[in-house]
C-alpha positions in Angstrom: 12.6 -20.2 -29.8 9.5 -18.2 -28.6 10.3 -15.4 -26.2 8.0 -16.7 -23.4 9.6 -20.2 -23.5 13.1 -18.6 -23.7 12.4 -16.4 -20.7 11.4 -19.5 -18.7 14.6 -21.2 -19.8 16.6 -18.2 -18.6 14.9 -18.1 -15.3 15.4 -21.8 -14.7 19.0 -21.5 -15.6 19.9 -18.5 -13.4 18.1 -19.9 -10.4 19.6 -23.3 -10.7 22.0 -24.3 -7.9 25.0 -24.7 -10.1 24.6 -21.4 -12.0 27.2 -18.7 -11.4 26.8 -15.1 -12.7 27.6 -15.2 -16.4 27.8 -13.0 -19.5 25.1 -13.2 -22.1 27.3 -15.3 -24.5 27.9 -17.9 -21.8 24.2 -18.1 -21.2 23.6 -18.5 -24.9 26.1 -21.4 -24.9 24.5 -23.0 -21.8 21.0 -22.8 -23.5 22.3 -23.9 -26.9 21.3 -20.7 -28.5 22.4 -20.4 -32.2 24.3 -17.3 -33.5 21.1 -16.3 -35.4 19.1 -16.4 -32.2 21.7 -14.6 -30.0 20.5 -11.0 -30.8 17.0 -12.0 -29.7 18.4 -13.4 -26.5 20.3 -10.2 -25.7 17.1 -8.2 -26.2 15.2 -10.5 -24.0 17.8 -10.3 -21.2 17.5 -6.5 -21.3 13.7 -6.7 -21.0 14.0 -9.2 -18.1 16.4 -6.8 -16.3 13.9 -4.0 -16.8 11.2 -6.2 -15.4 13.3 -7.0 -12.3 13.4 -10.7 -13.1 17.2 -10.8 -13.5 19.9 -8.1 -13.1 23.2 -7.0 -14.5 26.0 -7.1 -12.0 29.7 -6.1 -12.2 31.3 -6.7 -15.7 27.8 -7.1 -17.2 27.3 -10.5 -15.5 23.7 -11.8 -15.5 22.5 -12.9 -12.0 19.3 -13.8 -10.3 20.4 -12.0 -7.1 21.1 -8.5 -8.1 24.1 -9.4 -10.1 26.3 -10.2 -7.1 29.0 -12.7 -7.5 29.4 -15.4 -4.9 32.7 -14.9 -3.1 34.8 -18.0 -3.3 37.3 -16.8 -0.7 37.1 -17.5 3.0 35.6 -20.2 5.1 32.5 -21.8 3.4 29.3 -20.7 5.0 26.3 -23.0 5.3 22.7 -21.9 4.8 21.9 -22.7 8.4 24.4 -20.0 9.5 24.4 -17.2 6.9 21.7 -16.1 4.5 21.3 -13.2 2.1 18.3 -10.9 1.7 16.9 -7.5 1.3 16.9 -5.2 4.3 13.7 -3.4 5.4 14.1 -0.6 7.9 11.5 -0.1 10.7 10.7 3.2 12.4 12.0 1.8 15.8 15.5 1.6 14.5 15.4 -2.2 14.0 14.8 -4.0 10.7 13.8 -7.1 8.9 15.5 -9.1 6.1 13.5 -10.8 3.4 15.4 -13.9 2.2 16.5 -14.2 -1.4 15.9 -17.9 -1.1 13.2 -18.6 1.5 13.6 -22.4 1.0 17.0 -22.1 2.8 15.1 -21.8 6.1 12.0 -23.7 5.0 10.1 -20.5 5.8 9.0 -17.3 4.1 9.2 -15.3 7.4 11.5 -12.3 7.4 14.5 -12.3 9.7 14.3 -9.8 12.6 17.4 -7.6 13.0 17.7 -5.8 16.4 18.7 -2.2 16.1 22.3 -2.7 17.4 22.9 -5.4 14.7 21.8 -3.5 11.6 25.3 -2.3 10.9 25.1 0.3 8.2 22.2 -1.3 6.3 19.5 1.0 4.9 16.2 0.4 3.2 16.4 -2.0 0.2 20.1 -2.9 0.7 21.2 -6.4 -0.2 22.8 -7.8 3.0 24.4 -10.9 4.4 22.9 -12.0 7.7 24.3 -14.4 10.3 21.4 -16.2 12.0 21.1 -16.3 15.8 20.5 -19.8 17.2 17.0 -20.6 18.2 13.9 -18.4 17.9 12.2 -15.9 20.1 8.7 -14.3 20.0 9.6 -12.5 16.8 10.6 -15.6 15.0 14.1 -16.0 13.5 16.7 -13.3 14.5 20.0 -12.4 13.0 22.7 -9.8 12.7 23.8 -8.0 9.5 27.5 -9.0 8.9 27.9 -7.2 5.5 26.1 -4.9 3.2 26.7 -6.5 -0.2 25.0 -4.0 -2.5 23.5 -0.6 -1.8 19.9 0.0 -3.0 20.7 3.7 -3.4 23.3 6.3 -2.5 21.3 9.4 -3.1 18.9 10.6 -0.4 16.6 13.6 0.2 17.0 15.6 3.4 16.7 18.9 5.2 19.8 21.2 5.3 20.7 22.9 8.6 23.7 24.4 10.3 24.2 22.9 13.7 26.8 24.7 15.9 27.9 26.4 12.7 28.5 23.0 10.9 26.5 22.2 7.7 24.5 19.0 8.1 21.6 17.2 6.5 18.8 15.3 8.3 17.8 12.5 6.0 14.1 12.1 5.3 12.7 8.8 6.4 15.8 7.7 8.2 15.3 7.2 12.0 18.4 8.7 13.6 19.4 11.2 16.3 22.3 12.3 14.2 22.5 14.2 10.8 24.8 13.6 7.9 27.9 15.8 7.7 28.2 17.5 4.3 31.6 19.3 4.5 32.2 22.6 2.9 29.2 24.0 1.1 30.4 27.6 0.6 29.2 28.9 -2.7 26.0 26.9 -2.7 22.7 28.8 -2.4 21.7 27.1 0.9 19.5 28.3 3.7 18.3 26.5 6.8 15.5 24.0 6.1 16.2 23.9 2.4 15.4 20.5 0.9 18.4 18.9 -0.8 19.6 15.7 -2.5 22.7 14.3 -0.9 24.9 11.5 -2.0 26.3 9.4 0.9 30.0 8.9 0.8 30.0 7.1 4.2 26.9 5.5 5.5 25.9 5.9 9.2 26.7 2.7 11.1 25.6 1.1 14.4 28.1 -1.3 16.0 27.1 -4.3 18.1 28.4 -2.4 21.1 25.8 0.3 20.5 28.4 2.9 19.3 27.0 5.0 16.4 29.2 6.5 13.7 27.4 9.3 11.8 27.5 9.3 8.0 29.1 11.7 5.6 27.9 13.0 2.2 28.0 15.6 -0.4 25.1 17.8 -1.6 24.2 17.2 -5.2 21.2 19.5 -5.7 19.2 22.1 -3.8 15.5 21.5 -4.3 14.3 24.6 -2.6 12.7 25.9 0.6 11.0 23.2 2.6 8.0 25.5 3.2 7.3 25.5 -0.5 4.4 23.1 -1.1 5.8 22.1 -4.5 9.1 21.2 -2.9 7.3 18.9 -0.5 6.1 16.8 -3.3 9.3 16.8 -5.2 11.2 15.8 -2.1 8.9 12.8 -1.4 9.1 11.7 -5.0 12.9 11.6 -4.8 12.8 10.1 -1.3 10.7 7.1 -2.4 12.2 6.9 -5.9 8.8 7.3 -7.5 8.6 7.4 -11.3 7.5 10.7 -12.9 7.1 11.4 -16.7 6.7 8.4 -19.0 9.6 7.8 -21.4 9.0 8.8 -25.0 9.0 5.2 -26.3 6.2 4.3 -23.8 4.1 7.2 -24.9 4.7 6.3 -28.5 3.4 2.8 -27.7 0.3 4.2 -26.1 -0.4 6.5 -29.0 0.0 3.7 -31.5 -2.6 1.7 -29.5 -4.9 4.6 -29.6 -4.5 5.0 -33.4 -5.4 1.3 -33.9 -8.4 1.2 -31.6 -11.8 1.0 -33.1 -14.6 0.8 -30.5 -17.1 -0.4 -33.1 -15.1 -3.6 -34.0 -16.5 -5.9 -31.3 -14.9 -9.1 -32.5 -15.9 -12.0 -30.3 -17.0 -9.7 -27.5 -20.5 -10.0 -26.1 -22.6 -7.0 -26.9 -24.0 -5.6 -23.6 -24.5 -2.0 -24.9 -28.3 -2.2 -24.4 -28.0 -3.4 -20.8 -28.5 -0.7 -18.1 -25.1 -0.2 -16.6 -23.7 2.5 -14.3 -20.6 3.5 -12.4 -20.3 4.9 -8.8 -17.2 6.8 -8.0 -15.8 9.8 -6.1 -17.0 13.2 -7.5 -13.5 14.1 -8.7 -12.6 10.6 -10.2 -10.8 10.7 -13.5 -10.6 7.0 -14.4 -13.5 4.6 -14.3 -12.5 0.9 -14.2 -15.6 -0.8 -12.9 -19.3 -0.7 -13.8 -22.3 -2.6 -12.6 -25.4 -4.2 -14.1 -28.0 -6.2 -12.1 -31.2 -8.0 -12.9 -33.3 -11.0 -11.8 -33.6 -14.0 -14.1 -36.6 -16.1 -14.9 -36.3 -18.2 -11.7 -36.0 -15.1 -9.5 -32.3 -15.3 -8.8 -30.0 -12.2 -8.9 -27.7 -11.9 -11.9 -24.9 -9.5 -11.1 -22.5 -8.4 -13.8 -19.3 -6.6 -12.8 -17.7 -5.0 -15.8 -14.0 -4.2 -15.5 -12.0 -2.1 -17.9 -10.3 -4.4 -20.4 -6.8 -3.0 -20.0 -5.3 -6.2 -21.3 -6.7 -5.4 -24.7 -4.6 -2.2 -24.9 -1.4 -3.3 -22.9 0.1 -6.3 -24.7 2.9 -8.4 -23.1 6.4 -7.5 -24.2 5.7 -4.0 -25.3 7.4 -1.0 -23.8 4.0 0.1 -22.5 3.7 -3.2 -20.6 7.3 -3.1 -19.3 6.8 0.4 -17.9 3.5 -0.6 -16.3 5.1 -3.8 -14.8 8.0 -1.7 -13.4 5.7 0.9 -11.8 3.2 -1.8 -10.7 0.8 0.7 -9.2 -0.5 4.2 -9.5 0.6 6.6 -6.7 -1.9 9.0 -5.3 -0.3 12.0 -3.7 -2.3 14.9 -2.3 -1.6 17.3 -5.2 -1.0 14.9 -8.1 -1.3 11.4 -9.4 1.6 9.3 -10.8 -0.3 6.8 -12.9 0.7 3.3 -13.8 -0.4 3.8 -17.4 -0.2 6.9 -19.7 -3.4 8.9 -19.4 -4.4 8.2 -23.0 -5.0 4.7 -21.8 -6.0 5.2 -18.2 -8.3 8.2 -18.6 -9.5 7.6 -22.1 -9.4 4.3 -24.1 -9.7 1.9 -21.1 -11.8 4.2 -18.9 -15.5 3.2 -18.7 -16.7 6.7 -19.4 -20.4 7.6 -19.7 -22.2 7.2 -23.0 -19.2 5.6 -24.8 -18.7 2.1 -26.1 -16.0 0.5 -24.0 -14.3 -2.9 -23.9 -14.6 -4.8 -20.6 -14.0 -8.1 -18.9 -17.4 -9.1 -17.4 -17.9 -11.3 -14.4 -21.4 -12.6 -14.2 -22.5 -14.1 -10.8 -25.9 -15.7 -10.2 -27.0 -15.5 -6.5 -29.9 -17.2 -4.9 -32.3 -15.3 -2.6 -29.9 -16.0 0.4 -27.0 -14.4 -1.3 -25.2 -17.6 -2.2 -23.4 -17.7 -5.5 -24.7 -20.7 -7.6 -23.2 -20.0 -11.0 -20.5 -17.8 -12.6 -19.5 -16.9 -16.1 -16.6 -14.8 -17.5 -16.4 -13.2 -20.9 -15.1 -10.2 -22.9 -17.7 -7.7 -23.5 -18.6 -4.3 -24.9 -20.7 -2.0 -22.6 -22.1 1.5 -22.6 -22.1 3.3 -19.2 -25.6 4.8 -19.0 -25.0 6.9 -15.9 -22.1 8.1 -14.0 -23.0 8.5 -10.3 -21.0 9.8 -7.3 -21.1 8.3 -3.8 -22.9 11.5 -2.6 -25.6 11.1 -5.3 -26.2 7.5 -4.3 -26.4 8.3 -0.6 -28.9 11.0 -1.4 -31.0 8.6 -3.5 -31.0 6.0 -0.7 -32.1 8.6 1.8 -34.7 10.3 -0.3 -35.2 8.8 -3.8 -37.5 11.6 -5.0 -34.7 14.2 -4.6 -32.5 12.8 -7.3 -33.7 12.9 -10.9 -33.0 9.4 -12.4 -34.6 7.4 -15.1 -36.8 4.5 -13.9 -34.2 2.0 -15.1 -31.4 3.5 -13.2 -33.5 4.1 -10.1 -34.7 0.5 -10.1 -31.1 -0.7 -10.6 -29.8 1.3 -7.7 -32.6 0.0 -5.4 -31.7 -3.6 -6.4 -28.0 -3.0 -6.0 -28.5 -1.8 -2.4 -30.7 -4.8 -1.6 -28.2 -7.4 -2.9 -25.1 -5.6 -1.5 -26.5 -5.5 2.0 -27.4 -9.2 1.8 -23.9 -10.1 0.7 -22.4 -7.8 3.4 -24.4 -9.5 6.2 -23.3 -12.9 5.0 -19.7 -11.8 5.1 -20.1 -10.4 8.6 -21.9 -13.5 9.8 -19.1 -15.6 8.4 -16.5 -13.7 10.5 -15.1 -11.0 8.1 -13.2 -8.4 10.1 -13.8 -4.8 9.5 -11.8 -2.1 11.2 -13.0 1.5 11.6 -9.9 3.4 10.5 -11.0 6.8 9.0 -9.3 8.1 6.0 -8.2 11.7 5.9 -9.1 14.1 3.1 -7.0 17.3 2.9 -8.1 20.4 1.1 -5.5 22.3 -0.8 -5.6 25.9 -2.0 -4.4 26.9 -5.5 -0.8 27.1 -4.3 -0.9 23.6 -3.0 -1.0 24.6 0.7 -3.4 22.9 3.1 -6.4 25.0 4.0 -8.2 22.2 5.9 -8.5 18.5 6.5 -11.2 16.2 7.8 -12.1 12.5 8.2 -14.0 11.1 5.3 -17.3 9.2 5.4 -17.7 5.5 4.6 -21.4 5.2 3.7 -23.8 2.8 2.2 -22.8 3.8 -1.4 -19.2 2.7 -0.7 -20.5 -0.5 0.8 -22.5 -1.3 -2.4 -19.4 -1.1 -4.6 -17.2 -2.8 -2.1 -19.4 -5.9 -1.9 -19.6 -6.2 -5.6 -15.9 -5.8 -6.1 -15.2 -8.4 -3.4 -17.7 -10.8 -5.1 -16.0 -10.4 -8.5 -12.5 -10.9 -7.1 -13.5 -14.0 -5.2 -15.4 -15.4 -8.2 -12.3 -15.0 -10.5 -9.9 -16.5 -7.9 -12.3 -19.5 -7.3 -12.6 -20.1 -11.1 -8.8 -20.0 -11.7 -8.3 -22.3 -8.7 -10.8 -24.9 -10.1 -9.0 -24.7 -13.4 -5.7 -25.5 -11.6 -4.0 -22.5 -13.1 -1.4 -20.6 -11.2 -2.2 -16.9 -10.7 -1.3 -14.0 -8.6 -3.5 -14.1 -5.4 -4.1 -11.4 -2.9 -3.0 -13.2 0.3 -3.5 -12.1 3.9 -1.8 -14.6 6.2 -3.2 -15.2 9.7 -1.6 -13.1 12.5 1.2 -14.7 14.4 0.2 -16.3 17.7 2.4 -14.2 19.8 0.9 -11.0 18.3 -2.6 -12.2 19.1 -1.6 -13.0 22.6 -0.2 -9.5 23.1 -3.4 -8.1 21.5 -5.5 -10.0 24.0 -3.5 -8.6 26.8 -3.7 -5.1 25.4 -7.4 -5.1 24.9 -8.0 -6.3 28.4 -5.6 -3.8 29.8 -7.5 -0.8 28.4 -10.6 -2.1 30.0 -12.4 -4.0 27.3 -13.8 -7.4 28.3 -12.7 -10.1 25.9 -11.8 -13.7 25.6 -9.0 -15.1 23.5 -8.4 -12.9 20.4 -7.2 -15.9 18.4 -10.9 -16.3 17.6 -11.9 -14.1 14.7 -15.4 -13.7 16.0 -14.0 -12.3 19.2 -12.0 -9.7 17.2 -15.2 -8.8 15.4 -17.1 -8.5 18.7 -14.4 -6.2 20.1 -14.5 -4.0 17.0 -18.2 -3.7 17.3 -18.1 -3.0 21.1 -15.7 0.0 20.8 -17.4 1.7 17.8 -18.0 5.4 18.4 -16.3 5.2 21.8 -13.1 7.0 23.0 -11.3 3.6 22.8 -12.2 3.0 19.2 -9.0 4.4 17.7 -6.6 2.6 20.1 -8.4 -0.7 19.9 -8.7 -0.7 16.1 -5.1 0.4 15.6 -3.9 -2.4 18.0 -5.8 -5.0 16.0 -4.4 -3.6 12.8 -0.8 -3.8 14.1 -1.4 -7.5 15.1 -2.4 -8.4 11.5 0.0 -9.6 8.9 0.6 -7.6 5.7 -1.5 -8.5 2.7 0.8 -9.4 -0.3 0.6 -10.8 -3.8 1.7 -14.4 -4.3 0.8 -17.5 -6.3 0.7 -19.8 -3.3 -2.8 -20.7 -2.0 -3.5 -19.1 1.4 -6.7 -18.2 3.0 -7.4 -14.5 3.2 -7.6 -13.9 7.0 -9.5 -10.6 7.2 -12.0 -11.5 4.5 -12.2 -15.2 5.6 -12.0 -16.2 1.9 -10.2 -19.3 0.7 -9.7 -17.9 -2.8 -9.1 -14.2 -3.4 -7.3 -12.1 -5.9 -7.2 -8.5 -7.2 -9.0 -8.3 -10.5 -11.1 -5.1 -10.4 -8.6 -2.3 -10.8 -6.3 -3.1 -13.8 -5.9 0.6 -14.6 -4.0 1.2 -11.5 -2.7 -2.2 -10.3 -0.5 -4.4 -12.3 -1.4 -7.6 -10.4 -5.0 -7.2 -11.7 -3.7 -6.9 -15.3 -1.8 -10.2 -14.8 -5.0 -11.9 -13.7 -6.9 -10.4 -16.6 -4.4 -12.0 -19.1 -4.6 -15.4 -17.4 -8.4 -15.3 -17.5 -8.5 -14.2 -21.1 -6.3 -17.1 -22.1 -8.7 -19.5 -20.5 -11.6 -17.7 -22.3 -9.8 -18.1 -25.6 -9.0 -21.8 -24.9 -5.2 -21.1 -24.7 -2.6 -22.4 -22.4 -3.0 -20.1 -19.4 -0.2 -21.5 -17.2 2.4 -18.9 -16.1 5.5 -20.2 -14.4 5.1 -20.1 -10.6 8.6 -18.7 -10.3 7.7 -15.8 -12.5 4.6 -15.1 -10.5 6.6 -15.2 -7.3 8.9 -12.5 -8.6 6.1 -10.4 -10.0 4.2 -10.7 -6.7 7.1 -9.7 -4.6 7.9 -6.7 -6.9 4.2 -5.6 -6.9 3.9 -5.9 -3.1 7.1 -3.8 -2.7 5.9 -1.2 -5.1 2.5 -1.0 -3.4 4.0 -0.6 0.1 6.5 2.0 -1.2 3.6 4.0 -2.8 1.6 3.9 0.4 4.5 5.0 2.5 5.1 8.0 0.1 1.4 9.0 0.4 1.5 8.8 4.1 4.7 10.7 4.3 3.5 13.6 2.1 0.2 13.9 3.8 2.0 14.1 7.1 4.3 16.8 5.8 1.3 18.8 4.4 -0.5 18.6 7.7 2.6 19.6 9.6 3.0 22.7 7.4 -0.7 23.5 8.3 0.0 23.0 12.0 3.0 25.2 11.9 0.7 28.1 11.1 -1.3 27.1 14.2 1.5 27.2 16.8 0.0 28.7 19.9 -3.5 27.6 19.1 -5.5 25.4 21.4 -7.2 22.1 20.4 -8.9 19.1 22.0 -7.8 15.6 21.3 -8.0 11.9 22.4 -5.1 9.9 23.8 -4.3 7.1 21.4 -1.0 5.8 22.7 0.8 6.0 26.1 4.6 5.3 26.2 7.3 5.5 28.9 8.0 9.2 28.4 5.3 10.5 26.2 1.6 10.5 25.2 0.3 10.5 21.6 -2.8 12.6 21.1 -5.0 12.7 18.0 -6.7 16.0 17.5 -10.4 16.4 17.0 -10.4 19.5 14.9 -7.6 18.4 12.5 -6.9 14.7 11.8 -3.3 14.7 12.9 -1.4 13.1 15.8 1.3 14.7 17.9 3.3 14.2 21.1 2.8 15.3 24.7 6.1 14.8 26.3 6.0 13.9 30.0 7.8 17.1 30.9 4.9 19.1 29.4 2.4 17.5 31.8 1.5 19.0 35.2 4.5 18.9 37.6 4.4 15.5 39.3 6.4 12.2 39.6 4.9 10.0 36.9 4.9 6.2 36.7 4.3 4.4 33.4 2.1 1.3 33.8 2.7 -1.0 30.9 -0.1 -3.3 31.7 -2.9 -0.6 31.8 -1.2 1.6 29.2 -1.4 4.6 31.5 0.8 7.3 33.0 0.0 8.2 36.5 1.3 10.8 38.9 0.9 11.0 42.7 -1.9 13.6 42.4 -5.2 12.0 41.7 -6.0 14.2 38.7 -2.7 13.4 37.0 -3.7 10.0 35.4 -3.6 9.7 31.7 -5.1 6.7 29.9 -6.0 5.6 26.4 -9.3 7.2 25.3 -9.0 10.2 27.6 -9.9 13.6 26.1 -7.4 16.4 26.7 -7.0 20.0 25.8 -3.6 21.0 24.4 -1.7 23.8 22.7 0.5 23.4 19.7 4.0 24.3 20.7 6.5 23.0 18.1 6.6 21.6 14.6 9.9 19.9 13.5 9.5 19.5 9.7 12.9 17.8 9.3 12.0 15.0 11.8 8.3 15.0 10.9 7.4 15.7 14.6 4.6 17.7 16.2 4.6 18.6 19.9 1.9 19.8 22.2 1.7 21.3 25.7 -1.0 20.0 28.1 -3.7 22.5 29.1 -6.2 20.4 30.9 -9.0 17.8 30.6 -11.6 18.1 27.9 -15.3 17.2 28.0 -15.2 16.1 24.4 -14.9 12.3 24.3 -15.1 11.4 20.6 -12.6 11.5 17.8 -14.1 13.6 15.0 -13.6 16.3 12.5 -14.1 19.3 14.8 -17.6 19.6 13.4 -20.2 16.9 13.0 -19.0 13.4 13.9 -18.3 11.6 10.6 -18.9 8.0 9.8 -15.8 5.9 9.9 -14.3 5.0 6.6 -12.8 1.7 5.8 -12.9 -2.0 6.3 -10.1 -4.4 6.7 -9.3 -5.3 3.1 -12.4 -4.0 1.4 -12.1 -3.9 -2.3 -12.3 -0.2 -2.2 -11.7 0.6 1.4 -8.6 -0.8 2.8 -7.0 -4.0 3.7 -4.9 -5.0 6.6 -2.9 -3.2 5.4 -4.7 -3.0 2.1 -5.8 -0.6 -0.5 -7.6 0.5 -3.6 -8.1 3.8 -5.2 -9.2 6.0 -8.0 -7.5 8.9 -9.6 -8.8 12.0 -7.8 -7.3 14.8 -5.9 -6.5 14.6 -2.2 -7.8 11.6 -0.2 -5.3 9.7 1.8 -4.9 7.5 4.9 -4.8 8.9 8.4 -1.7 10.7 9.5 0.4 8.8 11.8 1.9 9.3 15.2 5.2 10.9 15.5 7.3 9.7 13.9 5.0 8.6 11.2 3.6 5.1 11.7 0.1 5.1 10.3 -1.2 2.2 8.3 -0.6 2.1 4.6 -3.4 2.8 2.3 -4.2 2.3 -1.3 -7.4 3.6 -2.6 -9.4 4.4 -5.5 -9.9 7.7 -4.1 -12.5 7.3 -1.4 -12.8 3.6 -2.0 -11.9 0.5 -0.1 -9.0 -1.7 -1.0 -8.7 -5.4 -0.2 
């Protein structure tokens, strides 16, 4: 029996209603596997476990739900009362549970778990939830009744002595209480050391609101929290990020390199004479997309988007593929990159480096003079990148062509690229695509890894050119696969929930922006335009972002809300995103005339896994950039800054600084002496004195007073009003960077990136809450 067919049979079996967790021999019997085929089955089961498709439970039982046996004892529970799922913790102390079997509720919506009903559940735990009757504004609600399986027991935290008692504050866990760690005499510990602690007793919240702190034991001392290298190590442990590739994966990659001959084209179309170029950040290391553009005999544009043919080097079933599938994404930290693929593939064989023959998947799209696609073609190709350009070089050329020395072919190509990209961009905007101005942050590190500065990045015309062409290619591939009736992994962005749009409308009006119903995408677009470069821009854009649903990978057809596209997928970044590689393989099978159908059940699992990995990577990036900036601000305690109010709460105000792109807290007690009233409707805090009114968008002068690294918190003291009314970098006002779900800017919340050094998403309020990113360094992501 072929492995792919056998895998489908296993998946069908373990997900059937009558299946109970079983040992491999029982599965072999149920599938009528002969003794000769049994070793192959065992090997396949191990691979499927590594891929996250099935799991080993207690006593080596195979299960589709993390290997957990169904308990026969006790009163039977119906699906309408009790469900199982994965717990996701939220910053506010509450959480959500993703169902293991969404069909139980005829819904894919997560179950909202109020803070007092989370029990001892922590991020990623498998839990049992009793559903509340009815629904509220958040959808289905429930209470955790049991934690069935822990996702992890080891956590990273900061060691302190509180009243002489040794404790650890867990990183990323919202709690007013630390973990007790007992007797630590003999361990080389100092206050604010980063440690790894194993929880013996998990912190627990009772329905009555009573909280029981957790207990643990310190396993390892990572080092002083002020050491920049320890920052990164701690975040890697906290988010369980992969590090070095296993030896067998590296052996696989080296074997592929040894076998590769760039001069053996096979059935690939030879495009090596076609003028082709790349546009990337100045410090990019991998190059996964290149562009060619010309006009045909009837005057139509012929755009060719060439994407690195990673599928040629990473074959299904190899250890190289298994590791890439497990990682699912590259992770871009301020001081390092954790790649999805070994560098011999990502930075060499597959990378579309200048003046080298490279294999690609080419998407050819013919556009008429109105920017409408009238024909597409897809094929394997060989290209030669004639020129590697940076964003800065392209912007310089567009501003003053004579200042940049380029060949006539490249100069003509750049001019045409700009013309077509702006045409496509205007069509998208006219159609209702939503673009939020959410600047990215770039931090500058010294040789020791410490932050020496930070600023908002620019999103310029050069970025827009690449974004439009990547969007066009992604849409063209998704439309083609849809027409072929082939299941594939889409990039889906569900529409916002009605209740969230209602609250958004109320919020936008409350902060003084005239608007009609924000259920209309064109009204959202109009509001975004109206606040651009005003003091309310940050607050309005962030509120719109929070109202949006998360972008995910799934095989189900669903219109991409932000882009307003019926068919959309990720295809253009297979070096750093596994979903793109999945789509490449499906497309190649169609090109080769093979059966390209992948079981929808398998795509569902892959999509969920890739979405989780992507969100985890983005959280890690945000967390580390926050830590780096807090270290920087610790050196600035006592210094004065100006900032803009971005959030007003009952007892505090959140201010984003102008000189350093970081947010911190002004507690009410640090404001001028007065009796303050919080107005929820107008999002303001107002005292009895006329001058003591604080609203969104107000500019204020502050002093940095406290940095709490353990809790990731930054505090200010109010100094007075400021005449500066724009969010900026402290120098020249930069252009805002990012669109909602741009192929290289960001989605809602979306991402795309290239291996470079230190670009990341904006720091978030305290505690961290900024929107996820994913970028090809300096590029949009859809």
